[in-house]
C-alpha positions as CSV (number, residue, x, y, z in Angstrom):
1,M,120.9,134.4,124.4
2,G,121.6,130.7,123.9
3,V,121.1,128.8,120.5
4,F,118.0,127.0,121.7
5,S,116.2,130.2,122.9
6,R,117.0,132.0,119.5
7,L,115.7,128.9,117.7
8,G,112.3,129.0,119.7
9,D,112.0,132.8,118.7
10,I,112.8,132.0,115.2
11,I,110.5,128.9,114.5
12,N,107.6,130.5,116.5
13,S,107.7,133.8,114.7
14,N,105.3,134.9,112.2
15,I,107.2,136.5,109.4
16,N,104.0,138.3,108.2
17,A,103.6,139.9,111.5
18,V,107.0,141.1,111.5
19,L,107.0,142.7,108.1
20,E,103.7,144.4,108.8
21,K,105.4,146.1,112.0
22,A,108.8,146.7,110.1
23,E,109.7,150.3,109.0
24,D,111.8,148.8,106.3
25,P,110.6,145.3,105.5
26,E,113.5,144.4,103.3
27,K,116.0,145.2,106.1
28,I,114.2,143.6,108.6
29,I,113.9,140.3,106.6
30,R,117.5,140.5,105.9
31,L,118.5,140.6,109.4
32,M,116.0,137.6,110.0
33,I,117.7,135.7,107.4
34,Q,121.3,136.4,108.9
35,E,119.9,135.5,112.4
36,M,118.6,132.1,110.9
37,E,121.7,131.1,108.9
38,D,124.0,131.9,112.1
39,T,121.6,130.0,114.3
40,L,121.6,127.1,111.8
41,V,125.3,126.8,111.9
42,E,125.2,126.7,115.6
43,L,122.7,123.8,115.5
44,R,124.7,122.1,113.1
45,S,127.9,122.5,115.1
46,S,126.1,121.2,118.4
47,A,124.6,118.3,116.4
48,A,127.9,117.4,115.3
49,K,129.4,117.3,118.8
50,C,126.2,115.2,119.8
51,I,127.0,112.7,117.1
52,A,130.5,112.4,118.1
53,E,129.8,111.9,121.9
54,K,127.2,109.3,120.8
55,K,129.9,107.4,118.5
56,E,132.3,107.5,121.7
57,R,129.7,106.2,124.1
58,S,128.6,103.4,121.6
59,R,132.3,102.3,121.4
60,L,132.5,102.3,125.1
61,L,129.2,100.4,125.2
62,T,130.5,97.8,122.8
63,R,133.8,97.2,125.1
64,L,131.9,96.9,128.2
65,E,129.2,94.3,126.8
66,K,132.3,92.4,125.6
67,E,133.8,92.6,129.2
68,V,130.4,91.3,130.5
69,L,130.7,88.4,128.2
70,E,134.3,87.8,129.3
71,W,133.7,87.9,133.0
72,E,130.9,85.5,132.4
73,R,133.3,82.9,130.4
74,K,136.0,83.4,133.3
75,A,133.3,82.5,136.0
76,E,132.3,79.4,133.9
77,L,136.1,78.6,133.6
78,A,136.6,79.0,137.4
79,L,133.6,76.5,138.0
80,D,135.2,74.0,135.8
81,K,138.3,74.0,137.9
82,D,136.3,73.9,141.0
83,R,137.3,77.4,142.1
84,E,134.1,78.6,143.3
85,D,135.7,81.5,145.2
86,L,137.0,82.8,141.9
87,A,133.8,82.0,140.0
88,Q,132.0,84.4,142.6
89,A,134.6,87.1,141.9
90,A,134.2,86.8,138.3
91,L,130.3,87.1,138.8
92,L,130.7,90.2,140.8
93,E,133.1,91.8,138.0
94,K,130.5,91.0,135.6
95,R,127.7,92.5,137.7
96,Q,129.5,95.7,137.8
97,H,130.3,95.9,134.2
98,Q,126.6,95.2,133.4
99,Q,125.7,98.1,135.7
100,R,128.1,100.2,133.5
101,V,126.4,98.8,130.2
102,D,122.8,99.8,131.4
103,T,124.1,103.3,132.3
104,V,126.0,103.8,129.0
105,T,122.9,102.5,127.2
106,D,120.7,105.0,128.8
107,E,123.1,107.7,127.7
108,V,123.2,106.5,124.2
109,N,119.3,106.6,124.1
110,L,119.4,110.2,125.5
111,L,121.8,111.2,122.7
112,E,119.8,109.5,120.0
113,E,116.8,111.4,121.3
114,Q,118.6,114.6,121.2
115,L,120.0,114.2,117.8
116,A,116.3,113.6,116.6
117,R,115.2,116.8,118.1
118,F,118.3,118.5,116.4
119,N,117.2,117.0,113.1
120,D,113.5,118.2,113.5
121,D,114.7,121.8,114.6
122,I,117.2,122.0,111.7
123,G,114.6,121.0,109.3
124,R,112.0,123.4,110.5
125,L,114.6,126.2,110.6
126,Q,115.6,125.5,107.1
127,A,111.9,125.7,105.9
128,K,111.6,129.0,107.8
129,L,115.0,130.3,106.2
130,Q,113.9,129.2,102.7
131,D,110.5,131.0,103.0
132,A,112.4,134.3,104.4
133,K,114.5,134.1,101.3
134,N,111.7,133.6,99.0
135,R,109.8,136.6,100.6
136,Q,113.1,138.5,100.5
137,R,113.2,138.3,96.6
138,S,109.4,139.0,96.4
139,L,110.0,142.3,98.3
140,V,112.8,143.4,96.3
141,M,110.7,142.7,93.2
142,R,107.8,144.6,94.7
143,Q,110.0,147.3,95.7
144,K,111.3,147.8,92.2
145,H,107.9,147.6,90.8
146,A,106.4,150.2,93.1
147,T,109.3,152.6,92.3
148,T,108.6,152.0,88.6
149,T,105.0,152.6,89.0
150,L,105.4,155.5,91.0
151,K,107.7,157.1,88.3
152,A,105.4,156.3,85.7
153,R,102.4,157.9,87.4
154,E,104.5,161.0,88.0
155,Q,105.1,161.2,84.2
156,V,101.5,161.3,83.4
157,H,100.6,163.8,86.1
158,S,99.1,161.3,88.7
159,D,97.1,164.2,90.3
160,K,95.0,164.4,87.2
161,I,94.3,160.7,87.3
162,E,93.3,160.9,90.9
163,D,91.0,163.8,90.2
164,I,89.3,162.0,87.3
165,M,88.9,158.9,89.6
166,F,87.4,161.0,92.4
167,R,84.8,162.7,90.1
168,F,84.0,159.1,88.6
169,E,83.4,158.0,92.0
170,S,81.4,160.8,93.0
171,A,79.1,160.4,90.0
172,E,78.6,156.7,90.9
173,R,77.7,157.6,94.4
174,R,75.0,160.1,93.1
175,I,73.7,157.1,91.0
176,E,73.6,154.9,93.7
177,D,71.6,157.2,95.9
178,V,69.0,157.8,93.3
179,E,68.7,154.0,92.8
180,A,68.4,153.7,96.6
181,R,65.6,156.3,96.6
182,G,63.7,154.5,94.1
183,E,64.2,151.2,95.9
184,A,62.8,152.9,99.3
185,L,59.6,154.1,97.5
186,N,58.7,150.3,97.1
187,L,59.2,149.3,100.6
188,G,56.1,148.5,102.4
189,R,54.1,148.1,99.2
190,K,51.8,145.0,99.2
191,H,52.3,142.7,96.4
192,R,49.2,141.9,94.1
193,T,48.1,138.6,94.2
194,V,46.0,136.5,91.6
195,S,43.0,136.8,94.0
196,D,43.6,140.5,94.1
197,E,43.3,140.8,90.2
198,I,40.2,138.7,89.9
199,D,38.3,140.8,92.5
200,D,39.3,143.8,90.3
201,L,37.8,142.1,87.4
202,V,34.5,141.8,89.4
203,N,34.5,145.2,90.6
204,A,35.0,146.5,87.1
205,D,32.0,144.7,85.7
206,E,29.7,145.9,88.6
207,V,30.9,149.5,88.0
208,A,30.3,149.2,84.3
209,D,26.7,147.9,85.0
210,E,26.1,150.9,87.4
211,L,27.4,153.2,84.6
212,A,24.9,151.9,82.1
213,A,21.9,152.2,84.4
214,L,23.0,155.6,85.3
215,K,23.0,156.6,81.6
216,A,19.6,155.1,80.9
217,K,18.2,156.8,83.7
218,R,19.5,160.3,82.5
219,K,18.1,159.7,79.2
220,G,14.6,158.8,80.6
221,G,14.9,155.3,79.5
222,S,14.5,152.3,81.5
223,A,17.7,151.1,83.1
224,P,18.8,147.7,82.3
225,K,18.1,145.3,84.9
226,V,21.0,144.2,86.9
227,E,20.9,140.7,88.1
228,P,22.1,140.8,91.6
229,V,24.9,138.4,92.7
230,A,23.2,135.1,94.2
231,A,24.1,134.4,97.7
232,T,25.5,131.0,98.5
233,N,22.9,129.3,100.3
234,N,24.3,126.4,102.5
235,K,20.8,125.4,103.8
236,K,19.3,122.5,101.9
């Protein structure tokens, strides 16, 4: 596998997903760190070669540009000496050197783009590497904490603790069940309004009047006259 293929896998990898699937997270992340460090070394080596090549092509470009200027000077000199044939030959040399200048310039630009990609990839890989190292330290601490906690729980009979917690949760579920049944009884009940309460007061007065009349009748007395409720008459 080439350096760029491994780099793509590393940069695009989700460390959390890798750790979730790993049987031994600490071992897996240690291997990932080693892979990242090896890839980083290869990247830096490739970047160094790219820098060296860019410098070499830049030196060649500088020399070619000077030669273009020199052939132009020679063409001018030939014209000054009335040697048009030599001037044409010098201009031809200038054109050929200018073509090489253009080619080398393109090569230098490509190398600069490649160096920019190297710089970006190295930066991202370093960030991934630092993240992995931080997680490695965290995993070691969590493993130590888990081991210490396990030993402590074994010393205080963790099975008894689990039994107590189970009974507590069972009692809590029974209480929640009673509460749920009480709440279920209120389902569908109509909430009383102010109008309902006023109607109850009117009905209570009417029942009281009827009760007084019934008592008077039973005693042979005259029942108190109950004034009928006046009906609303909308007619004038």
